[in-house]
ZAMARGU-4260 file (C-alpha; in steps of 0.2 Angstrom, whole numbers, plus 5000, padded with zeros to 4 digits):
<rodrens>
0) 5107/4120/4793 | 5100/4137/4797 | 5097/4141/4779 | 5088/4125/4775 | 5078/4123/4791
5) 5075/4142/4793 | 5070/4145/4775 | 5057/4131/4775 | 5051/4137/4792 | 5049/4155/4786
10) 5040/4149/4770 | 5028/4139/4781 | 5025/4153/4793 | 5021/4164/4778 | 5008/4153/4769
15) 4994/4165/4773 | 5002/4179/4764 | 5002/4172/4747 | 5015/4163/4736 | 5032/4169/4736
20) 5031/4179/4753 | 5041/4165/4762 | 5054/4165/4749 | 5056/4184/4749 | 5057/4185/4768
25) 5070/4171/4769 | 5081/4179/4755 | 5079/4196/4763 | 5084/4189/4780 | 5099/4180/4773
30) 5105/4196/4764 | 5103/4208/4778 | 5112/4196/4790 | 5127/4194/4777 | 5127/4213/4774
35) 5126/4219/4791 | 5139/4206/4797 | 5151/4212/4784 | 5148/4231/4788 | 5149/4230/4807
40) 5163/4217/4806 | 5173/4228/4795 | 5170/4244/4806 | 5174/4235/4822 | 5190/4227/4815
45) 5195/4244/4809 | 5193/4255/4824 | 5191/4244/4840 | 5205/4234/4849 | 5208/4216/4846
50) 5201/4215/4828 | 5204/4196/4828 | 5192/4193/4843 | 5180/4207/4846 | 5170/4205/4829
55) 5166/4187/4834 | 5161/4192/4851 | 5148/4203/4844 | 5142/4190/4833 | 5140/4177/4847
60) 5131/4189/4857 | 5118/4193/4843 | 5116/4174/4840 | 5112/4171/4859 | 5099/4185/4858
65) 5092/4178/4842 | 5090/4161/4850 | 5081/4168/4864 | 5069/4177/4853 | 5065/4163/4841
70) 5063/4150/4855 | 5044/4155/4856 | 5040/4155/4838 | 5027/4142/4833 | 5031/4125/4826
75) 5024/4121/4809 | 5027/4103/4806 | 5027/4087/4816 | 5044/4079/4819 | 5048/4064/4808
80) 5051/4047/4815 | 5068/4042/4819 | 5077/4034/4805 | 5067/4042/4791 | 5078/4046/4776
85) 5079/4063/4768 | 5072/4061/4750 | 5082/4073/4738 | 5068/4072/4725 | 5074/4088/4717
90) 5089/4078/4709 | 5076/4068/4699 | 5066/4084/4694 | 5069/4092/4678 | 5063/4109/4685
95) 5078/4109/4697 | 5092/4099/4687 | 5088/4109/4671 | 5080/4125/4676 | 5089/4129/4693
100) 5106/4120/4694 | 5114/4127/4678 | 5115/4145/4685 | 5113/4143/4704 | 5132/4144/4708
105) 5132/4162/4702 | 5120/4167/4716 | 5135/4168/4728 | 5148/4169/4714 | 5143/4187/4710
110) 5142/4192/4728 | 5158/4183/4733 | 5168/4191/4718 | 5162/4209/4724 | 5167/4208/4742
115) 5183/4197/4741 | 5191/4200/4724 | 5187/4219/4721 | 5192/4228/4737 | 5210/4223/4737
120) 5213/4232/4720 | 5208/4248/4728 | 5220/4246/4743 | 5232/4259/4736 | 5218/4272/4736
125) 5210/4267/4752 | 5226/4265/4762 | 5224/4264/4781 | 5205/4262/4779 | 5206/4246/4768
130) 5197/4235/4781 | 5183/4247/4783 | 5182/4249/4764 | 5181/4230/4762 | 5167/4229/4775
135) 5158/4243/4767 | 5159/4235/4750 | 5152/4218/4758 | 5138/4228/4765 | 5134/4237/4749
140) 5134/4221/4739 | 5123/4211/4751 | 5111/4225/4757 | 5108/4230/4738 | 5104/4212/4736
145) 5091/4213/4750 | 5084/4229/4743 | 5080/4222/4726 | 5072/4207/4732 | 5054/4213/4733
150) 5056/4219/4715 | 5063/4202/4711 | 5048/4194/4718 | 5037/4204/4706 | 5048/4199/4692
155) 5045/4181/4696 | 5026/4183/4694 | 5029/4186/4676 | 5038/4170/4674 | 5053/4161/4682
160) 5065/4164/4668 | 5060/4182/4667 | 5067/4185/4684 | 5082/4174/4681 | 5086/4182/4665
165) 5086/4199/4674 | 5098/4193/4687 | 5110/4187/4673 | 5109/4203/4664 | 5114/4212/4680
170) 5128/4199/4683 | 5135/4202/4666 | 5135/4221/4669 | 5143/4218/4686 | 5157/4207/4678
175) 5161/4220/4664 | 5162/4235/4676 | 5177/4229/4686 | 5186/4225/4670 | 5187/4244/4668
180) 5190/4247/4687 | 5205/4235/4688 | 5213/4245/4673 | 5212/4262/4682 | 5218/4268/4699
185) 5214/4282/4712 | 5196/4288/4714 | 5190/4282/4698 | 5194/4264/4702 | 5186/4266/4719
190) 5170/4273/4711 | 5169/4259/4698 | 5171/4246/4712 | 5157/4253/4721 | 5146/4253/4705
195) 5151/4235/4701 | 5147/4229/4719 | 5130/4237/4718 | 5127/4228/4701 | 5134/4211/4707
200) 5123/4213/4723 | 5108/4216/4713 | 5111/4201/4703 | 5114/4191/4719 | 5097/4197/4726
205) 5087/4193/4710 | 5095/4176/4707 | 5093/4171/4725 | 5074/4175/4726 | 5071/4168/4709
210) 5079/4151/4714 | 5069/4151/4731 | 5053/4155/4722 | 5055/4141/4709 | 5059/4129/4723
215) 5044/4134/4734 | 5033/4133/4719 | 5038/4115/4714 | 5044/4106/4729 | 5031/4095/4739
220) 5029/4101/4757 | 5038/4086/4764 | 5053/4089/4753 | 5054/4108/4755 | 5068/4109/4768
225) 5078/4096/4759 | 5076/4105/4742 | 5081/4122/4749 | 5096/4113/4757 | 5100/4106/4740
230) 5098/4123/4732 | 5110/4131/4744 | 5123/4117/4741 | 5123/4123/4722 | 5123/4141/4727
235) 5138/4139/4739 | 5148/4132/4725 | 5149/4151/4720 | 5160/4155/4734 | 5174/4146/4724
240) 5174/4159/4711 | 5186/4171/4719 | 5198/4156/4722 | 5197/4151/4704 | 5200/4169/4699
245) 5216/4169/4709 | 5222/4153/4700 | 5218/4160/4683 | 5223/4178/4685 | 5242/4175/4683
250) 5239/4166/4667 | 5225/4176/4658 | 5222/4192/4669 | 5207/4198/4678 | 5198/4206/4663
255) 5198/4189/4653 | 5192/4180/4669 | 5178/4192/4670 | 5173/4191/4652 | 5173/4172/4653
260) 5162/4173/4669 | 5150/4183/4658 | 5150/4169/4645 | 5147/4156/4658 | 5133/4164/4667
265) 5124/4167/4650 | 5126/4149/4645 | 5119/4143/4661 | 5104/4154/4659 | 5102/4149/4641
270) 5102/4131/4646 | 5090/4134/4660 | 5078/4144/4649 | 5078/4130/4635 | 5075/4117/4648
275) 5060/4126/4656 | 5052/4128/4639 | 5053/4110/4636 | 5044/4105/4652 | 5027/4099/4649
280) 5022/4103/4668 | 5031/4111/4682 | 5033/4094/4691 | 5040/4084/4677 | 5053/4073/4682
285) 5068/4064/4674 | 5066/4046/4670 | 5076/4036/4683 | 5090/4026/4676 | 5088/4007/4677
</rodrens>
């Protein structure tokens, strides 16, 4: 609810600052919140008492403060009449079905892999600091994603697929680096996990901005919030990647899981790039079935 409504709201508040400004600000806000939450949650849980409770109390306090601050922000749209149906027109749009959906799960798939799957493999080296290390990796991943987003916005000005392709290259590099990290131990393993997290975080940031820019560019004003929500539905599928890894790892091992992930994200991009080239116009739509 917050991502969809907040993302659309930020875009509408940013219209005077040019195309893409709202998408960039929404993406940076999201990434900064994720990253700082992971960092401070990890530090609080590591060194303060009641680690199962205190991190959540801090979060609740911040949410109350944010609610008070945002209450006075200007409204941008007139409320719809009761009973008005939400139209998910993006599901009939070739720009979304062909150009966004095939790669969008890897937005959070890259980030989730970095801060859930990789840190436990350094547990022997991090020892009693494993909780703080996990929080730090989460922060590194997501804050790196936030830092690259202005650059990602500039990439989008050269074409939608140019930005997406850059994110896919970063994801591939981020998938291959842990393959080496998981076969080593000690300081080298920790260092490679840090590098992989930065690469996967960069991929996450570039892909997130790329998707939001494409949606902002193509969705009608009345459909923007619903389309952003739909985009996040696809994006959130990526949080299943660590779970799928946990199922496959006993049978094929993590290196092969990572290699196949590289192949899948590359295939998704190839399909999206081909679909985008075939579009005669950005707003071309699929022919509805009878």
